[in-house]
All heavy atoms as a GROMACS GRO file, in nm:
protein
  569
    1MET      N    1  -2.162   0.221  -0.213
    1MET     CA    2  -2.050   0.312  -0.221
    1MET      C    3  -2.064   0.416  -0.111
    1MET      O    4  -2.160   0.490  -0.105
    1MET     CB    5  -2.050   0.378  -0.359
    1MET     CG    6  -1.914   0.400  -0.411
    1MET     SD    7  -1.915   0.424  -0.589
    1MET     CE    8  -1.934   0.598  -0.597
    2ARG      N    9  -1.970   0.420  -0.023
    2ARG     CA   10  -1.974   0.515   0.089
    2ARG      C   11  -1.912   0.647   0.046
    2ARG      O   12  -1.801   0.651  -0.004
    2ARG     CB   13  -1.897   0.456   0.206
    2ARG     CG   14  -1.902   0.542   0.328
    2ARG     CD   15  -1.840   0.467   0.445
    2ARG     NE   16  -1.819   0.554   0.556
    2ARG     CZ   17  -1.912   0.590   0.642
    2ARG    NH1   18  -2.034   0.547   0.626
    2ARG    NH2   19  -1.885   0.670   0.742
    3ARG      N   20  -1.983   0.757   0.063
    3ARG     CA   21  -1.934   0.889   0.025
    3ARG      C   22  -1.922   0.975   0.151
    3ARG      O   23  -1.998   0.960   0.245
    3ARG     CB   24  -2.030   0.958  -0.072
    3ARG     CG   25  -2.062   0.881  -0.198
    3ARG     CD   26  -1.945   0.837  -0.280
    3ARG     NE   27  -1.863   0.945  -0.329
    3ARG     CZ   28  -1.748   0.928  -0.390
    3ARG    NH1   29  -1.703   0.806  -0.412
    3ARG    NH2   30  -1.678   1.027  -0.431
    4GLY      N   31  -1.825   1.068   0.149
    4GLY     CA   32  -1.809   1.161   0.260
    4GLY      C   33  -1.716   1.110   0.367
    4GLY      O   34  -1.659   1.002   0.358
    5ARG      N   35  -1.704   1.192   0.470
    5ARG     CA   36  -1.614   1.159   0.581
    5ARG      C   37  -1.695   1.121   0.703
    5ARG      O   38  -1.801   1.176   0.730
    5ARG     CB   39  -1.525   1.280   0.611
    5ARG     CG   40  -1.428   1.304   0.497
    5ARG     CD   41  -1.351   1.431   0.511
    5ARG     NE   42  -1.282   1.440   0.638
    5ARG     CZ   43  -1.227   1.550   0.684
    5ARG    NH1   44  -1.232   1.660   0.614
    5ARG    NH2   45  -1.166   1.551   0.799
    6ARG      N   46  -1.642   1.028   0.781
    6ARG     CA   47  -1.711   0.982   0.903
    6ARG      C   48  -1.697   1.082   1.017
    6ARG      O   49  -1.786   1.097   1.098
    6ARG     CB   50  -1.655   0.847   0.946
    6ARG     CG   51  -1.685   0.738   0.846
    6ARG     CD   52  -1.609   0.615   0.877
    6ARG     NE   53  -1.480   0.626   0.806
    6ARG     CZ   54  -1.395   0.528   0.791
    6ARG    NH1   55  -1.419   0.413   0.845
    6ARG    NH2   56  -1.284   0.546   0.725
    7ASP      N   57  -1.582   1.150   1.021
    7ASP     CA   58  -1.553   1.244   1.130
    7ASP      C   59  -1.507   1.376   1.067
    7ASP      O   60  -1.409   1.378   0.994
    7ASP     CB   61  -1.443   1.187   1.220
    7ASP     CG   62  -1.415   1.271   1.342
    7ASP    OD1   63  -1.448   1.392   1.342
    7ASP    OD2   64  -1.358   1.218   1.439
    8PRO      N   65  -1.577   1.488   1.093
    8PRO     CA   66  -1.540   1.615   1.030
    8PRO      C   67  -1.405   1.670   1.074
    8PRO      O   68  -1.348   1.756   1.008
    8PRO     CB   69  -1.655   1.708   1.068
    8PRO     CG   70  -1.714   1.649   1.190
    8PRO     CD   71  -1.693   1.500   1.180
    9ARG      N   72  -1.351   1.624   1.187
    9ARG     CA   73  -1.224   1.676   1.239
    9ARG      C   74  -1.105   1.587   1.210
    9ARG      O   75  -0.991   1.628   1.224
    9ARG     CB   76  -1.235   1.698   1.390
    9ARG     CG   77  -1.325   1.812   1.425
    9ARG     CD   78  -1.316   1.840   1.572
    9ARG     NE   79  -1.452   1.856   1.621
    9ARG     CZ   80  -1.491   1.837   1.743
    9ARG    NH1   81  -1.405   1.797   1.832
    9ARG    NH2   82  -1.615   1.854   1.777
   10GLN      N   83  -1.130   1.461   1.175
   10GLN     CA   84  -1.022   1.366   1.157
   10GLN      C   85  -1.040   1.294   1.024
   10GLN      O   86  -1.150   1.249   0.990
   10GLN     CB   87  -1.023   1.264   1.271
   10GLN     CG   88  -0.909   1.169   1.269
   10GLN     CD   89  -0.913   1.075   1.389
   10GLN    OE1   90  -1.008   1.073   1.464
   10GLN    NE2   91  -0.809   0.998   1.407
   11THR      N   92  -0.932   1.280   0.947
   11THR     CA   93  -0.935   1.208   0.821
   11THR      C   94  -0.893   1.064   0.846
   11THR      O   95  -0.788   1.039   0.904
   11THR     CB   96  -0.840   1.274   0.719
   11THR    OG1   97  -0.879   1.410   0.703
   11THR    CG2   98  -0.846   1.205   0.586
   12LEU      N   99  -0.976   0.970   0.802
   12LEU     CA  100  -0.951   0.828   0.826
   12LEU      C  101  -0.937   0.754   0.694
   12LEU      O  102  -0.991   0.796   0.592
   12LEU     CB  103  -1.066   0.768   0.907
   12LEU     CG  104  -1.097   0.835   1.041
   12LEU    CD1  105  -1.228   0.782   1.098
   12LEU    CD2  106  -0.983   0.812   1.139
   13VAL      N  107  -0.866   0.642   0.696
   13VAL     CA  108  -0.852   0.558   0.578
   13VAL      C  109  -0.991   0.514   0.533
   13VAL      O  110  -1.073   0.472   0.613
   13VAL     CB  111  -0.762   0.435   0.607
   13VAL    CG1  112  -0.763   0.337   0.491
   13VAL    CG2  113  -0.621   0.480   0.639
   14GLY      N  114  -1.018   0.527   0.404
   14GLY     CA  115  -1.147   0.491   0.349
   14GLY      C  116  -1.241   0.608   0.329
   14GLY      O  117  -1.340   0.597   0.257
   15ASP      N  118  -1.211   0.723   0.390
   15ASP     CA  119  -1.293   0.843   0.372
   15ASP      C  120  -1.281   0.893   0.228
   15ASP      O  121  -1.182   0.868   0.161
   15ASP     CB  122  -1.248   0.956   0.466
   15ASP     CG  123  -1.291   0.935   0.609
   15ASP    OD1  124  -1.372   0.844   0.635
   15ASP    OD2  125  -1.244   1.010   0.696
   16VAL      N  126  -1.384   0.964   0.182
   16VAL     CA  127  -1.383   1.021   0.048
   16VAL      C  128  -1.370   1.172   0.059
   16VAL      O  129  -1.441   1.236   0.136
   16VAL     CB  130  -1.512   0.984  -0.029
   16VAL    CG1  131  -1.516   1.055  -0.164
   16VAL    CG2  132  -1.520   0.835  -0.048
   17ILE      N  133  -1.276   1.229  -0.017
   17ILE     CA  134  -1.258   1.373  -0.027
   17ILE      C  135  -1.268   1.407  -0.175
   17ILE      O  136  -1.180   1.372  -0.253
   17ILE     CB  137  -1.120   1.416   0.030
   17ILE    CG1  138  -1.109   1.374   0.175
   17ILE    CG2  139  -1.100   1.566   0.012
   17ILE    CD1  140  -0.972   1.397   0.236
   18ASP      N  141  -1.378   1.471  -0.213
   18ASP     CA  142  -1.408   1.503  -0.353
   18ASP      C  143  -1.410   1.372  -0.432
   18ASP      O  144  -1.493   1.288  -0.408
   18ASP     CB  145  -1.309   1.606  -0.406
   18ASP     CG  146  -1.358   1.673  -0.534
   18ASP    OD1  147  -1.479   1.665  -0.563
   18ASP    OD2  148  -1.275   1.732  -0.604
   19CYS      N  149  -1.321   1.353  -0.529
   19CYS     CA  150  -1.320   1.230  -0.608
   19CYS      C  151  -1.198   1.144  -0.573
   19CYS      O  152  -1.151   1.065  -0.653
   19CYS     CB  153  -1.322   1.262  -0.757
   19CYS     SG  154  -1.187   1.368  -0.807
   20TRP      N  155  -1.149   1.160  -0.451
   20TRP     CA  156  -1.032   1.086  -0.402
   20TRP      C  157  -1.071   1.006  -0.279
   20TRP      O  158  -1.146   1.052  -0.195
   20TRP     CB  159  -0.919   1.182  -0.365
   20TRP     CG  160  -0.873   1.266  -0.478
   20TRP    CD1  161  -0.923   1.387  -0.516
   20TRP    CD2  162  -0.768   1.238  -0.569
   20TRP    NE1  163  -0.855   1.436  -0.624
   20TRP    CE2  164  -0.759   1.346  -0.659
   20TRP    CE3  165  -0.679   1.132  -0.583
   20TRP    CZ2  166  -0.665   1.350  -0.761
   20TRP    CZ3  167  -0.585   1.137  -0.684
   20TRP    CH2  168  -0.579   1.245  -0.772
   21ARG      N  169  -1.017   0.885  -0.264
   21ARG     CA  170  -1.039   0.804  -0.144
   21ARG      C  171  -0.909   0.801  -0.065
   21ARG      O  172  -0.801   0.781  -0.122
   21ARG     CB  173  -1.081   0.662  -0.180
   21ARG     CG  174  -1.112   0.581  -0.054
   21ARG     CD  175  -1.193   0.458  -0.079
   21ARG     NE  176  -1.318   0.481  -0.147
   21ARG     CZ  177  -1.436   0.500  -0.086
   21ARG    NH1  178  -1.442   0.505   0.045
   21ARG    NH2  179  -1.545   0.516  -0.157
   22VAL      N  180  -0.919   0.822   0.066
   22VAL     CA  181  -0.801   0.822   0.152
   22VAL      C  182  -0.748   0.680   0.160
   22VAL      O  183  -0.818   0.588   0.202
   22VAL     CB  184  -0.836   0.876   0.293
   22VAL    CG1  185  -0.714   0.869   0.384
   22VAL    CG2  186  -0.890   1.018   0.284
   23GLU      N  187  -0.622   0.663   0.121
   23GLU     CA  188  -0.559   0.531   0.121
   23GLU      C  189  -0.465   0.512   0.240
   23GLU      O  190  -0.451   0.401   0.290
   23GLU     CB  191  -0.483   0.513  -0.010
   23GLU     CG  192  -0.436   0.373  -0.036
   23GLU     CD  193  -0.378   0.357  -0.174
   23GLU    OE1  194  -0.256   0.378  -0.189
   23GLU    OE2  195  -0.455   0.324  -0.266
   24ALA      N  196  -0.400   0.620   0.283
   24ALA     CA  197  -0.308   0.611   0.397
   24ALA      C  198  -0.302   0.746   0.467
   24ALA      O  199  -0.306   0.851   0.402
   24ALA     CB  200  -0.169   0.571   0.350
   25VAL      N  201  -0.293   0.741   0.600
   25VAL     CA  202  -0.282   0.863   0.681
   25VAL      C  203  -0.176   0.842   0.788
   25VAL      O  204  -0.178   0.741   0.859
   25VAL     CB  205  -0.416   0.897   0.751
   25VAL    CG1  206  -0.400   1.018   0.840
   25VAL    CG2  207  -0.528   0.917   0.652
   26GLU      N  208  -0.083   0.935   0.795
   26GLU     CA  209   0.012   0.942   0.906
   26GLU      C  210  -0.005   1.083   0.961
   26GLU      O  211   0.052   1.178   0.906
   26GLU     CB  212   0.154   0.918   0.857
   26GLU     CG  213   0.178   0.778   0.806
   26GLU     CD  214   0.317   0.762   0.746
   26GLU    OE1  215   0.411   0.831   0.793
   26GLU    OE2  216   0.329   0.684   0.652
   27PRO      N  217  -0.087   1.101   1.066
   27PRO     CA  218  -0.120   1.236   1.115
   27PRO      C  219   0.004   1.323   1.136
   27PRO      O  220   0.103   1.281   1.194
   27PRO     CB  221  -0.191   1.207   1.248
   27PRO     CG  222  -0.250   1.071   1.230
   27PRO     CD  223  -0.149   0.996   1.146
   28GLY      N  224  -0.005   1.443   1.080
   28GLY     CA  225   0.104   1.540   1.093
   28GLY      C  226   0.222   1.512   1.002
   28GLY      O  227   0.322   1.584   1.006
   29HIS      N  228   0.212   1.407   0.918
   29HIS     CA  229   0.326   1.374   0.832
   29HIS      C  230   0.287   1.347   0.687
   29HIS      O  231   0.341   1.407   0.596
   29HIS     CB  232   0.402   1.253   0.888
   29HIS     CG  233   0.517   1.210   0.802
   29HIS    ND1  234   0.628   1.287   0.781
   29HIS    CD2  235   0.536   1.098   0.729
   29HIS    CE1  236   0.711   1.224   0.700
   29HIS    NE2  237   0.657   1.108   0.666
   30ARG      N  238   0.191   1.255   0.662
   30ARG     CA  239   0.162   1.215   0.525
   30ARG      C  240   0.015   1.180   0.504
   30ARG      O  241  -0.050   1.126   0.593
   30ARG     CB  242   0.245   1.093   0.489
   30ARG     CG  243   0.241   1.059   0.342
   30ARG     CD  244   0.333   0.947   0.312
   30ARG     NE  245   0.262   0.824   0.347
   30ARG     CZ  246   0.293   0.705   0.300
   30ARG    NH1  247   0.394   0.691   0.222
   30ARG    NH2  248   0.224   0.600   0.334
   31LEU      N  249  -0.034   1.212   0.384
   31LEU     CA  250  -0.170   1.177   0.342
   31LEU      C  251  -0.162   1.128   0.198
   31LEU      O  252  -0.108   1.197   0.111
   31LEU     CB  253  -0.263   1.299   0.350
   31LEU     CG  254  -0.404   1.282   0.293
   31LEU    CD1  255  -0.483   1.183   0.378
   31LEU    CD2  256  -0.474   1.417   0.289
   32ARG      N  257  -0.210   1.005   0.172
   32ARG     CA  258  -0.208   0.951   0.035
   32ARG      C  259  -0.351   0.926  -0.009
   32ARG      O  260  -0.428   0.857   0.059
   32ARG     CB  261  -0.128   0.822   0.026
   32ARG     CG  262  -0.115   0.774  -0.119
   32ARG     CD  263  -0.021   0.657  -0.136
   32ARG     NE  264  -0.071   0.542  -0.064
   32ARG     CZ  265   0.003   0.462   0.012
   32ARG    NH1  266   0.130   0.486   0.027
   32ARG    NH2  267  -0.051   0.360   0.072
   33LEU      N  268  -0.386   0.981  -0.126
   33LEU     CA  269  -0.521   0.970  -0.182
   33LEU      C  270  -0.515   0.890  -0.312
   33LEU      O  271  -0.422   0.905  -0.390
   33LEU     CB  272  -0.578   1.109  -0.210
   33LEU     CG  273  -0.578   1.207  -0.094
   33LEU    CD1  274  -0.620   1.345  -0.141
   33LEU    CD2  275  -0.671   1.158   0.016
   34HIS      N  276  -0.618   0.809  -0.333
   34HIS     CA  277  -0.630   0.729  -0.456
   34HIS      C  278  -0.747   0.783  -0.536
   34HIS      O  279  -0.856   0.804  -0.482
   34HIS     CB  280  -0.653   0.582  -0.420
   34HIS     CG  281  -0.662   0.493  -0.539
   34HIS    ND1  282  -0.781   0.451  -0.589
   34HIS    CD2  283  -0.566   0.440  -0.618
   34HIS    CE1  284  -0.759   0.374  -0.694
   34HIS    NE2  285  -0.629   0.366  -0.714
   35ALA      N  286  -0.727   0.808  -0.667
   35ALA     CA  287  -0.831   0.866  -0.752
   35ALA      C  288  -0.943   0.766  -0.777
   35ALA      O  289  -0.918   0.649  -0.806
   35ALA     CB  290  -0.771   0.909  -0.885
   36GLU      N  291  -1.068   0.815  -0.766
   36GLU     CA  292  -1.184   0.732  -0.797
   36GLU      C  293  -1.253   0.779  -0.924
   36GLU      O  294  -1.357   0.728  -0.960
   36GLU     CB  295  -1.283   0.735  -0.680
   36GLU     CG  296  -1.233   0.658  -0.562
   36GLU     CD  297  -1.344   0.630  -0.462
   36GLU    OE1  298  -1.439   0.710  -0.452
   36GLU    OE2  299  -1.333   0.528  -0.393
   37MET      N  300  -1.193   0.876  -0.992
   37MET     CA  301  -1.252   0.925  -1.116
   37MET      C  302  -1.216   0.829  -1.230
   37MET      O  303  -1.126   0.747  -1.218
   37MET     CB  304  -1.201   1.066  -1.147
   37MET     CG  305  -1.050   1.075  -1.161
   37MET     SD  306  -0.987   1.241  -1.151
   37MET     CE  307  -0.947   1.249  -0.978
   38LYS      N  308  -1.287   0.842  -1.341
   38LYS     CA  309  -1.261   0.756  -1.456
   38LYS      C  310  -1.133   0.802  -1.524
   38LYS      O  311  -1.126   0.914  -1.576
   38LYS     CB  312  -1.380   0.762  -1.552
   38LYS     CG  313  -1.369   0.664  -1.664
   38LYS     CD  314  -1.495   0.662  -1.747
   38LYS     CE  315  -1.480   0.560  -1.858
   38LYS     NZ  316  -1.602   0.553  -1.938
   39LEU      N  317  -1.032   0.716  -1.524
   39LEU     CA  318  -0.901   0.747  -1.583
   39LEU      C  319  -0.851   0.628  -1.662
   39LEU      O  320  -0.888   0.514  -1.632
   39LEU     CB  321  -0.799   0.778  -1.473
   39LEU     CG  322  -0.820   0.900  -1.387
   39LEU    CD1  323  -0.725   0.898  -1.268
   39LEU    CD2  324  -0.796   1.024  -1.469
   40PRO      N  325  -0.762   0.648  -1.759
   40PRO     CA  326  -0.702   0.537  -1.830
   40PRO      C  327  -0.582   0.480  -1.751
   40PRO      O  328  -0.470   0.474  -1.799
   40PRO     CB  329  -0.658   0.599  -1.962
   40PRO     CG  330  -0.629   0.741  -1.927
   40PRO     CD  331  -0.728   0.776  -1.819
   41GLY      N  332  -0.605   0.444  -1.627
   41GLY     CA  333  -0.501   0.394  -1.539
   41GLY      C  334  -0.537   0.425  -1.394
   41GLY      O  335  -0.652   0.453  -1.362
   42ARG      N  336  -0.435   0.421  -1.308
   42ARG     CA  337  -0.456   0.451  -1.165
   42ARG      C  338  -0.377   0.576  -1.129
   42ARG      O  339  -0.271   0.602  -1.187
   42ARG     CB  340  -0.408   0.335  -1.080
   42ARG     CG  341  -0.482   0.206  -1.108
   42ARG     CD  342  -0.432   0.090  -1.026
   42ARG     NE  343  -0.288   0.070  -1.050
   42ARG     CZ  344  -0.210  -0.008  -0.976
   42ARG    NH1  345  -0.260  -0.071  -0.872
   42ARG    NH2  346  -0.084  -0.022  -1.004
   43ALA      N  347  -0.429   0.653  -1.031
   43ALA     CA  348  -0.362   0.778  -0.992
   43ALA      C  349  -0.365   0.794  -0.840
   43ALA      O  350  -0.462   0.756  -0.775
   43ALA     CB  351  -0.428   0.897  -1.058
   44TRP      N  352  -0.257   0.849  -0.789
   44TRP     CA  353  -0.246   0.879  -0.646
   44TRP      C  354  -0.197   1.022  -0.628
   44TRP      O  355  -0.123   1.075  -0.711
   44TRP     CB  356  -0.144   0.787  -0.578
   44TRP     CG  357  -0.187   0.646  -0.575
   44TRP    CD1  358  -0.259   0.582  -0.478
   44TRP    CD2  359  -0.158   0.547  -0.673
   44TRP    NE1  360  -0.277   0.451  -0.511
   44TRP    CE2  361  -0.217   0.427  -0.631
   44TRP    CE3  362  -0.091   0.549  -0.795
   44TRP    CZ2  363  -0.209   0.309  -0.704
   44TRP    CZ3  364  -0.083   0.433  -0.869
   44TRP    CH2  365  -0.141   0.315  -0.823
   45LEU      N  366  -0.236   1.081  -0.518
   45LEU     CA  367  -0.191   1.214  -0.479
   45LEU      C  368  -0.140   1.202  -0.336
   45LEU      O  369  -0.212   1.156  -0.248
   45LEU     CB  370  -0.307   1.312  -0.487
   45LEU     CG  371  -0.279   1.461  -0.486
   45LEU    CD1  372  -0.183   1.499  -0.597
   45LEU    CD2  373  -0.409   1.536  -0.500
   46THR      N  374  -0.013   1.240  -0.314
   46THR     CA  375   0.047   1.227  -0.181
   46THR      C  376   0.092   1.364  -0.132
   46THR      O  377   0.154   1.441  -0.205
   46THR     CB  378   0.170   1.133  -0.187
   46THR    OG1  379   0.130   1.008  -0.241
   46THR    CG2  380   0.229   1.112  -0.048
   47PHE      N  381   0.056   1.394  -0.007
   47PHE     CA  382   0.099   1.517   0.060
   47PHE      C  383   0.188   1.477   0.177
   47PHE      O  384   0.150   1.392   0.257
   47PHE     CB  385  -0.022   1.595   0.114
   47PHE     CG  386  -0.115   1.643   0.006
   47PHE    CD1  387  -0.222   1.566  -0.033
   47PHE    CD2  388  -0.094   1.765  -0.056
   47PHE    CE1  389  -0.309   1.610  -0.131
   47PHE    CE2  390  -0.180   1.809  -0.155
   47PHE     CZ  391  -0.287   1.731  -0.193
   48GLU      N  392   0.308   1.536   0.184
   48GLU     CA  393   0.400   1.510   0.295
   48GLU      C  394   0.438   1.641   0.361
   48GLU      O  395   0.466   1.739   0.292
   48GLU     CB  396   0.524   1.439   0.245
   48GLU     CG  397   0.495   1.297   0.197
   48GLU     CD  398   0.620   1.224   0.153
   48GLU    OE1  399   0.674   1.262   0.049
   48GLU    OE2  400   0.661   1.133   0.226
   49VAL      N  401   0.442   1.641   0.493
   49VAL     CA  402   0.480   1.759   0.572
   49VAL      C  403   0.611   1.727   0.643
   49VAL      O  404   0.622   1.626   0.712
   49VAL     CB  405   0.370   1.794   0.676
   49VAL    CG1  406   0.412   1.914   0.758
   49VAL    CG2  407   0.238   1.818   0.607
   50VAL      N  408   0.711   1.815   0.621
   50VAL     CA  409   0.843   1.796   0.681
   50VAL      C  410   0.879   1.924   0.757
   50VAL      O  411   0.870   2.033   0.702
   50VAL     CB  412   0.949   1.770   0.571
   50VAL    CG1  413   1.087   1.754   0.631
   50VAL    CG2  414   0.911   1.649   0.489
   51PRO      N  415   0.919   1.911   0.886
   51PRO     CA  416   0.963   2.030   0.960
   51PRO      C  417   1.081   2.095   0.888
   51PRO      O  418   1.171   2.027   0.838
   51PRO     CB  419   1.006   1.975   1.096
   51PRO     CG  420   0.939   1.842   1.106
   51PRO     CD  421   0.925   1.791   0.967
   52ASP      N  422   1.079   2.230   0.882
   52ASP     CA  423   1.182   2.304   0.809
   52ASP      C  424   1.213   2.431   0.885
   52ASP      O  425   1.149   2.533   0.865
   52ASP     CB  426   1.132   2.334   0.667
   52ASP     CG  427   1.237   2.398   0.579
   52ASP    OD1  428   1.355   2.392   0.615
   52ASP    OD2  429   1.198   2.452   0.474
   53GLY      N  430   1.312   2.425   0.973
   53GLY     CA  431   1.349   2.543   1.052
   53GLY      C  432   1.238   2.581   1.148
   53GLY      O  433   1.202   2.504   1.236
   54THR      N  434   1.182   2.701   1.131
   54THR     CA  435   1.077   2.748   1.222
   54THR      C  436   0.936   2.711   1.174
   54THR      O  437   0.839   2.736   1.243
   54THR     CB  438   1.083   2.901   1.236
   54THR    OG1  439   1.066   2.959   1.106
   54THR    CG2  440   1.216   2.944   1.294
   55GLY      N  441   0.925   2.649   1.056
   55GLY     CA  442   0.794   2.613   1.001
   55GLY      C  443   0.794   2.471   0.947
   55GLY      O  444   0.862   2.385   0.998
   56SER      N  445   0.718   2.452   0.844
   56SER     CA  446   0.708   2.321   0.780
   56SER      C  447   0.706   2.338   0.628
   56SER      O  448   0.667   2.442   0.577
   56SER     CB  449   0.580   2.250   0.822
   56SER     OG  450   0.581   2.224   0.960
   57ARG      N  451   0.745   2.233   0.559
   57ARG     CA  452   0.742   2.232   0.414
   57ARG      C  453   0.644   2.123   0.371
   57ARG      O  454   0.652   2.009   0.418
   57ARG     CB  455   0.880   2.201   0.359
   57ARG     CG  456   0.888   2.201   0.209
   57ARG     CD  457   1.029   2.172   0.166
   57ARG     NE  458   1.081   2.068   0.254
   57ARG     CZ  459   1.166   1.975   0.219
   57ARG    NH1  460   1.214   1.973   0.099
   57ARG    NH2  461   1.208   1.884   0.303
   58ILE      N  462   0.553   2.155   0.280
   58ILE     CA  463   0.456   2.059   0.229
   58ILE      C  464   0.496   2.022   0.087
   58ILE      O  465   0.517   2.109   0.003
   58ILE     CB  466   0.313   2.117   0.230
   58ILE    CG1  467   0.271   2.150   0.371
   58ILE    CG2  468   0.215   2.018   0.167
   58ILE    CD1  469   0.137   2.218   0.382
   59THR      N  470   0.506   1.892   0.062
   59THR     CA  471   0.538   1.842  -0.071
   59THR      C  472   0.419   1.765  -0.124
   59THR      O  473   0.366   1.676  -0.056
   59THR     CB  474   0.661   1.748  -0.067
   59THR    OG1  475   0.770   1.817  -0.008
   59THR    CG2  476   0.700   1.701  -0.205
   60GLN      N  477   0.376   1.797  -0.245
   60GLN     CA  478   0.265   1.728  -0.311
   60GLN      C  479   0.323   1.650  -0.429
   60GLN      O  480   0.393   1.705  -0.513
   60GLN     CB  481   0.162   1.827  -0.361
   60GLN     CG  482   0.049   1.763  -0.438
   60GLN     CD  483  -0.047   1.867  -0.494
   60GLN    OE1  484  -0.051   1.980  -0.447
   60GLN    NE2  485  -0.121   1.830  -0.596
   61THR      N  486   0.292   1.519  -0.435
   61THR     CA  487   0.341   1.435  -0.543
   61THR      C  488   0.223   1.366  -0.611
   61THR      O  489   0.142   1.303  -0.543
   61THR     CB  490   0.438   1.328  -0.489
   61THR    OG1  491   0.541   1.391  -0.415
   61THR    CG2  492   0.498   1.246  -0.601
   62ALA      N  493   0.214   1.380  -0.742
   62ALA     CA  494   0.110   1.312  -0.820
   62ALA      C  495   0.176   1.194  -0.892
   62ALA      O  496   0.280   1.210  -0.956
   62ALA     CB  497   0.048   1.407  -0.920
   63THR      N  498   0.114   1.076  -0.881
   63THR     CA  499   0.165   0.956  -0.945
   63THR      C  500   0.056   0.898  -1.034
   63THR      O  501  -0.059   0.887  -0.992
   63THR     CB  502   0.206   0.851  -0.839
   63THR    OG1  503   0.296   0.910  -0.746
   63THR    CG2  504   0.270   0.730  -0.903
   64PHE      N  505   0.094   0.861  -1.158
   64PHE     CA  506  -0.003   0.803  -1.251
   64PHE      C  507   0.055   0.675  -1.308
   64PHE      O  508   0.168   0.671  -1.356
   64PHE     CB  509  -0.033   0.902  -1.364
   64PHE     CG  510  -0.131   0.849  -1.465
   64PHE    CD1  511  -0.264   0.827  -1.430
   64PHE    CD2  512  -0.092   0.821  -1.594
   64PHE    CE1  513  -0.354   0.776  -1.521
   64PHE    CE2  514  -0.181   0.772  -1.687
   64PHE     CZ  515  -0.313   0.749  -1.650
   65ASP      N  516  -0.022   0.566  -1.300
   65ASP     CA  517   0.016   0.436  -1.354
   65ASP      C  518  -0.076   0.408  -1.473
   65ASP      O  519  -0.191   0.370  -1.454
   65ASP     CB  520   0.000   0.330  -1.246
   65ASP     CG  521   0.036   0.190  -1.294
   65ASP    OD1  522   0.116   0.179  -1.389
   65ASP    OD2  523  -0.017   0.093  -1.237
   66PRO      N  524  -0.028   0.433  -1.596
   66PRO     CA  525  -0.115   0.418  -1.712
   66PRO      C  526  -0.155   0.274  -1.739
   66PRO      O  527  -0.083   0.181  -1.706
   66PRO     CB  528  -0.030   0.473  -1.828
   66PRO     CG  529   0.111   0.457  -1.782
   66PRO     CD  530   0.108   0.469  -1.633
   67ALA      N  531  -0.273   0.260  -1.801
   67ALA     CA  532  -0.323   0.128  -1.841
   67ALA      C  533  -0.370   0.135  -1.984
   67ALA      O  534  -0.448   0.224  -2.022
   67ALA     CB  535  -0.438   0.085  -1.749
   68GLY      N  536  -0.321   0.046  -2.067
   68GLY     CA  537  -0.364   0.040  -2.206
   68GLY      C  538  -0.309   0.152  -2.291
   68GLY      O  539  -0.231   0.236  -2.247
   69LEU      N  540  -0.352   0.153  -2.416
   69LEU     CA  541  -0.305   0.253  -2.513
   69LEU      C  542  -0.349   0.394  -2.476
   69LEU      O  543  -0.273   0.488  -2.488
   69LEU     CB  544  -0.355   0.217  -2.653
   69LEU     CG  545  -0.303   0.302  -2.767
   69LEU    CD1  546  -0.151   0.297  -2.772
   69LEU    CD2  547  -0.362   0.256  -2.899
   70ALA      N  548  -0.472   0.408  -2.426
   70ALA     CA  549  -0.522   0.541  -2.385
   70ALA      C  550  -0.438   0.598  -2.272
   70ALA      O  551  -0.412   0.717  -2.266
   70ALA     CB  552  -0.668   0.532  -2.344
   71GLY      N  553  -0.396   0.514  -2.179
   71GLY     CA  554  -0.314   0.561  -2.068
   71GLY      C  555  -0.175   0.603  -2.110
   71GLY      O  556  -0.117   0.696  -2.056
   72LEU      N  557  -0.122   0.536  -2.209
   72LEU     CA  558   0.010   0.570  -2.258
   72LEU      C  559   0.011   0.695  -2.345
   72LEU      O  560   0.113   0.761  -2.360
   72LEU     CB  561   0.071   0.452  -2.336
   72LEU     CG  562   0.100   0.328  -2.252
   72LEU    CD1  563   0.140   0.213  -2.342
   72LEU    CD2  564   0.206   0.357  -2.149
   73ALA      N  565  -0.104   0.727  -2.403
   73ALA     CA  566  -0.115   0.846  -2.490
   73ALA      C  567  -0.124   0.966  -2.406
   73ALA      O  568  -0.076   1.052  -2.374
   73ALA     CB  569  -0.239   0.839  -2.576
   0.00000   0.00000   0.00000
């Protein structure tokens, strides 16, 4: 099990950040993380950056796909 990041300045697919594994990276636009913690299903955390006038807007979306009765509860 590989832990940590390979490059301290750049986030790459497969890197681990806390208990999340980087699943997809679009530099300057999107970062999708997959949960590696014990859960009753699967979970993702997505960050998207959209230009907004003179700055940017960051949107965070949490997605959970339950599995079994524990996940549905």
